[in-house]
GULO-276268 format. One record per atom (N, C-alpha, C): residue in three letters; x, y, z. Coordinates in steps of 0.001 Angstrom, whole numbers, padded with zeros to 6 digits, always signed. Layout:
# GULO-276268
ALAXYZ...
***
This chain:
# GULO-276268
MET+000801-001260-000111MET+000009+000197-000054MET+000829+001234-000181ARG+000593+002027-000893ARG+001375+003409-001122ARG+000781+004452-000203VAL+001550+005278+000551VAL+000965+006265+001407VAL+001142+007570+000776LEU+000295+008530+000667LEU+000531+009782+000110LEU+000074+010768+001002ALA+000928+011620+001528ALA+000340+012847+002304ALA-000036+013795+001601VAL-001259+014241+001769VAL-001918+015369+001147VAL-001660+016757+001793GLU-000834+017536+001265GLU-000278+018736+001918GLU-000562+019943+001048GLY-000745+021098+001660GLY-000643+022257+000854GLY-002017+022650+000291CYS-003018+022216+000752CYS-004176+022480+000049CYS-005229+023714+000493GLY-004657+024074+001552GLY-005397+025269+002363GLY-006730+024663+003112GLN-007084+025915+003694GLN-008231+025309+004574GLN-009837+025864+003927ALA-009935+026562+003160ALA-011124+026896+002328ALA-011540+025663+001475PRO-012589+024968+001499PRO-012964+023754+000968PRO-013077+023746-000460LEU-013527+024809-001117LEU-013519+024903-002741LEU-011821+025046-003117ALA-011282+025761-002529ALA-009863+025719-002962ALA-009049+024584-002659ALA-009251+024126-001447ALA-008530+022911-001248ALA-008758+021727-002010ALA-010116+021666-002751ALA-010346+020519-003492ALA-009757+020807-005042THR-009841+022212-005078THR-009067+022464-006728THR-007741+022312-006493ALA-006936+022619-005394ALA-005663+022259-005144ALA-005480+020716-005380PHE-006189+020022-004555PHE-005966+018704-004556PHE-006105+018140-005833HIS-006925+018289-006744HIS-007070+017728-008188HIS-006015+018216-008962ALA-005331+019508-008824ALA-004496+019999-009591ALA-003020+019134-009295GLN-002867+019194-008089GLN-001439+019041-007434GLN-001301+017450-007022VAL-002265+016980-006506VAL-002102+015684-005715VAL-002874+014477-006489LEU-003689+014575-007193LEU-004613+013617-007952LEU-003628+013120-009074PRO-002932+013763-009824PRO-001913+013056-010559PRO-000983+012069-009939GLN-000438+012468-008578GLN+000355+011533-008047GLN-000395+010449-007411ALA-001665+010487-007050ALA-002535+009434-006530ALA-002494+008445-007704GLU-003147+008835-009016GLU-003246+007929-009932GLU-001896+007242-010480ALA-000845+008043-010396ALA+000260+007193-010844ALA+000700+006223-009496ALA+000395+006501-008541ALA+000635+005410-007433ALA-000358+004168-007596LEU-001794+004612-007969LEU-002681+003465-008057LEU-002311+002724-009289ALA-001468+003024-010103ALA-001030+002000-011495ALA-000181+000963-010865GLU+000312+001050-009567GLU+001243-000115-009100GLU+000825-000767-008001ASP-000160-000048-006968ASP-000480-000437-005593ASP-001739+000075-005223ASP-002099-000354-004080ASP-003243+000258-003309ASP-002850+001538-002750LEU-003847+002490-002175LEU-003439+003936-001897LEU-003920+004163-000741LEU-003201+004858+000210LEU-003935+005554+001696LEU-003394+006905+001232LEU-004521+007752+001387LEU-004206+009459+001358LEU-004365+009748+002627VAL-003427+010677+003228VAL-003365+011104+004761VAL-003407+012566+004426PHE-004630+013013+005052PHE-005174+014112+005413PHE-005155+014672+006650ALA-004410+016147+006772ALA-004562+016914+008077ALA-005960+016741+008397PRO-006208+017092+009917PRO-007481+016781+010446PRO-008194+018192+009812GLY-009397+018092+009605GLY-010245+019174+008984GLY-011527+019223+009744ASP-012304+020051+009266ASP-013855+020275+009890ASP-014746+019616+008771HIS-016106+019668+009349HIS-016981+019131+008446HIS-016785+019583+006948ALA-016526+020904+006817ALA-016614+021476+005315ALA-015659+020635+004506GLN-014378+020418+004877GLN-013399+019372+004204GLN-014020+017909+003979ARG-014694+017678+004883ARG-014944+016012+004547ARG-015712+015724+003328GLY-016428+016546+003010GLY-017300+016333+001690GLY-016462+016157+000368TRP-015596+017109-000055TRP-014858+016845-001027TRP-013565+015832-000790ARG-013148+015561+000425ARG-012365+014572+000517ARG-012918+013198+000177LEU-014143+012909+001108LEU-014713+011606+000895LEU-015232+011599-000793ALA-015625+012359-001492ALA-015802+012355-002831ALA-014633+011725-003774ALA-013357+012348-003437ALA-012225+012123-003957ALA-011617+010804-003717VAL-011903+010206-002617VAL-011502+008939-002256VAL-012416+007926-002811GLN-013715+008392-002515GLN-014727+007371-003322GLN-014587+007527-004764GLY-014525+008279-005563GLY-014237+008186-006974GLY-012883+007561-007474LEU-011815+007694-006486LEU-010658+007119-007020LEU-010795+005460-006742ALA-011471+005160-005580ALA-011596+003647-005316ALA-012596+003047-006574ARG-013541+003741-006916ARG-014523+003407-008068ARG-013568+003138-009045ALA-012904+004296-009788ALA-012195+004356-010964ALA-011017+003391-010927TYR-010504+003008-009874TYR-009150+002188-009803TYR-009536+000666-009216ALA-010545+000253-009062ALA-011027-000862-008757ALA-010521-002134-009369PRO-009803-003103-009041PRO-009870-003604-007614PRO-009023-003027-006553ARG-008150-001873-006951ARG-007270-001467-006324ARG-008025-000848-005272ARG-007516-000606-003830ARG-008207-000165-002813ARG-007531+001366-002514VAL-008581+002328-002294VAL-008028+003443-001864VAL-008884+003959-000680ASN-008088+004467+000324ASN-008680+004972+001454ASN-008109+006153+002080GLY-008721+006987+002953GLY-008003+008057+003605GLY-008071+008179+004974ILE-006982+008744+005501ILE-007222+008998+006811ILE-007042+010631+007126GLU-007475+011080+008315GLU-007432+012555+008746GLU-006720+012120+009965SER-005499+013051+010095SER-004820+012842+011522SER-003525+013502+011116ASP-002853+014080+012515ASP-001725+014659+012416ASP-000758+013966+013594ASP-001429+012993+014011ASP-000580+012019+014850ASP+000081+010912+014082PRO+001433+011023+014267PRO+001993+010013+013345PRO+002003+008493+014102LEU+001897+008356+015308LEU+001560+007040+015862LEU+000134+006354+015450ALA-000863+007219+015395ALA-002128+007065+014779ALA-002270+006631+013321CYS-001491+007537+012732CYS-001236+007133+011162CYS-000797+005688+010804ALA+000319+005675+011726ALA+001013+004182+011281ALA+000076+002922+011713ALA-000457+003229+012841ALA-001482+002072+013239ALA-002684+002094+012233ALA-003133+002865+011675ALA-004124+002759+010707ALA-003683+002271+009427THR-002203+002680+009091THR-001979+002005+007946THR-001522+000523+007813ARG-001195+000316+009132ARG-001051-001369+009328ARG-002472-002053+009356PHE-003425-001536+009950PHE-004897-001894+009975PHE-005269-002130+008559LEU-005304-000923+007743LEU-005894-000896+006299LEU-005179-001857+005385ALA-003851-001919+005737ALA-003141-002810+004826ALA-003664-004335+004920GLY-004106-004682+005668GLY-004426-006078+006212GLY-005991-006268+005976ALA-006647-005132+006052ALA-008216-005029+005848ALA-008657-005162+004197ALA-008629-006328+003699ALA-008634-006244+002191ALA-010184-005811+001808GLY-011278-005689+002763GLY-012625-005448+002197GLY-012929-004018+002418ILE-011973-003465+002917ILE-012265-001709+002938ILE-011827-000943+001937THR-012259-000200+001434THR-012065+000825+000335THR-012890+001798+000288GLY-012603+003020-000267GLY-013472+004217-000555GLY-013927+004877+000873GLN-013120+004640+001896GLN-013494+005049+003179GLN-012425+006213+003720ILE-012813+006989+004791ILE-011992+008008+005397ILE-012119+007715+007067LEU-011144+007464+007495LEU-010962+007472+009024LEU-010504+008751+009810THR-011100+009069+010726THR-010601+010465+011251THR-010183+009591+012734LEU-008727+010157+012715LEU-008198+009426+014040LEU-007644+010425+014894ASP-007337+010250+016156ASP-006877+011006+017256ASP-006064+010205+018104SER-005298+010878+019072SER-004442+010227+020083SER-005186+009859+021206GLN-006372+010035+021346GLN-007157+009917+022586GLN-007795+008524+022609GLY-007681+007925+021848GLY-008270+006399+021767GLY-009766+006325+021472ALA-010293+005166+021351ALA-011701+005152+021251ALA-012569+005593+022357GLY-012243+005371+023518GLY-012969+005635+024751GLY-013896+004629+024952ALA-014775+004890+025946ALA-015619+003991+026442ALA-016741+003596+025668VAL-017308+002384+025444VAL-018762+002198+024459VAL-019829+002770+025514ILE-020394+003554+024989ILE-021817+003860+025583ILE-022864+002914+025395GLY-023688+002336+026306GLY-024639+001266+026319GLY-025973+001879+026421
***
């Protein structure tokens, strides 16, 4: 699984989506020619989530059976753990996981 950090896209959702498609998409497509892909995004608010999920899902559909997923985190340990998990989870594609360093916490019953 190739890991690609998504950087320099900015905070305004429309500008960030435009920058992603201009700067990151060609790299993502080149990586998908050889392997599954994990896109690593910085944490973002709900306004960022829409275009990010659309990009991940679009790539997953276009490059199937390759798998494409995303994670949102700035925690290196969380990113490494998610990368290991997703590498072994053959059925997961087209998803974005939001991570933090606080853990899942207690299950509410």
